[in-house]
N, C-alpha and C positions, 0 to 999 in steps of 0.2 A: 426692267431697265430704271437706275437711278437715273435721280436730278440733275447730276453734275454729268452724267454722261450724256446728257441729251443737251445740254446746255452747252457741253464740248463739240459738239456734231453741229449744231443751230452753227456754232463761230466756224470752223471750218470751211462750211457750206453751204454758199451765198445765197441757195436755192430752198434753203428751211427757212420756213415763214414764223415758227413760233420757238420761243424761248423757253416752255415749258410745255408740258403736256394739259391734254383739254383735259378742267376738271370731269367727276362722274357725275358731276350733278347737268356739265354740259351735255357729254356724251348720252344721256339718259334724254334728253330734253332734244336731242340730236335724234336719236334712234325713235321716238316717239313722234316726232314730225308725219311721218309715212306705218302704212298696213303694213307686218310684216310676220304677219299670218301664216299667210298660203308660201308657196315655194314660189324664191323670188329670183332671180340674177339680178346682182347689184353690184358697180363699179365703185370703187371707191379711189380719188383721186390725190393720192401724196398723204397714203397711211401713217408716214412718219413709223412711231415702232409701235401701232395697233392698238391705242387706247380705244378707238371708235372701231375697228375693226373686231377688238374680239367682242365687246359690247353687241354688234351683229349677229358675231357668231352665237351665241347665249341666247339670242332673238330668233332666228331664223331659223326653219324647218331642218332635217333632213334634205332632203329634195332641190332645197336652195343650193344657192350658189352667189362666191362671192370674189372677182377679178380685184386686187389691189395694186395698181400702176404706182409705182415709184421709182426717182429715179437716183436715191443716195445708196450706193451702195451696200452701208452699213446698217441702215432701216429696213434694203433687202432680206439680209440676210435674217438679222430679228426677225421681221415676218416670217420668214420660211422657217424657220423655228417653232413657228406656233403648231403647226404639223397637223391639222385640220384638213381632210378631204376635200372639204367643202369651200377651198380658199387655194386662190391660184394666185402666186406673188411675180408681177409683171416689171423685170430693171427697165422699163421706159421714161418714155414723156407719153403725156394724154395728149398731147396734139398726135399723135397716131394711135389713136382708140380707132378707128376705124380699120386700121391693117393689123392691129392688135384681137379686138372681136371677129375677121375674118376666120384668123389664125389658129382661133380654136373652137370656129364652126358657131358661133353665136350673132344673128341678127340684130335682136332689140333687146334692151336689158327695160328691167322696173324701174329701178332709182339709178341715179345715180351722186354721191356724194361726195363734196369735197372741201378740203381746208387746204389748197396751197392755195400759196401767197398770189392773189394774182394783181396787186401791187404793182410787182417785178416784174409783170409781163406788160410789153405794150399794146396800145389798142387793139389793134389786128389780130396779135393771138388772142384775147381775151374773146374776140370775138368771134376768131376759128372756132376755137374750142367752146365755147356755147353755141354755135349753128352747128357741130359735127354730133356733143354732147341732145339736143335735142334731136336729130336724124337716128340717133343709137336707142333711142326712147320710144317703147310701144307706146302705141296711144293710152292715156292716164298715164304717161309715167312722169314721173317727176325729176328733176335736177334740184341736190342740195347743197348748199353753198353756207360757211361757218365762216365768219372771217371779224377782224376786226372792226374797219369798217364797210360803209352799205357800198363800195363802189362797184359791186356786180349788179346791183338791181339795175340801173340802166342801162345793163347788156341785154339781160337775163328779160327784160319787160322790150326790148328792142325785137329780143328773137321768139318771144316764147309770144308775147303777146300781154300778158300779164306777166304780177309777179308779187307776191307776199314778203313783208317783213317784220321778224320776230327777231326779240332782244333775251341774248343770255346773261344777266350780272352776274354771278353763279360762277364767272368764270375767271383768270388774272391772264391777260387783260379781258372783260366782256368783249360778247360775240356776238355778232348781226348774225341771223339764219334767214337767209333767203332761199323762197323754194318757187319755181314757178312749175307749170305743170303742162304736158304737152295735150294739147285737148286733142278728143274726139272730133274727125273729121265732120263736118255738117253738112248735107247733100240735100 
């Protein structure tokens, strides 16, 4: 997808939070933040044109799966054109994650990656999405958020109990990489 097309989509859709695609460096760092060596189930919130999706597909096993949840119809069509059987593209809102997973017979996922603009959402919705994400993760699974600000760190810390914050300078603008892991229950 050309940069100009991406910019036009940004200008038309108030829910698109990025003016330009994530850099190859940023995408590599985001993928490096988790272990993709075994069969995994991944949910991607707001994959846009699929720059992270494609990199994930190049790294995951044949038995792995990605569920990409996108609200923008242009991006949904673009993602569907990837044509990889491990990728399911869902044209819906991340707020509906539990019903989306139930409809495709998935109880828990290993990782959730999110580039959605949480700053566009109200506080209640940020908590709702974070709580639903945690419930949908298997024990030891991670919620990985890449954003222009560390806004989500406080929500993730409150819901998950801990958070790690990194920084990816080689992106325009730079990203904060925020990661929370669903801890194994202690008995």
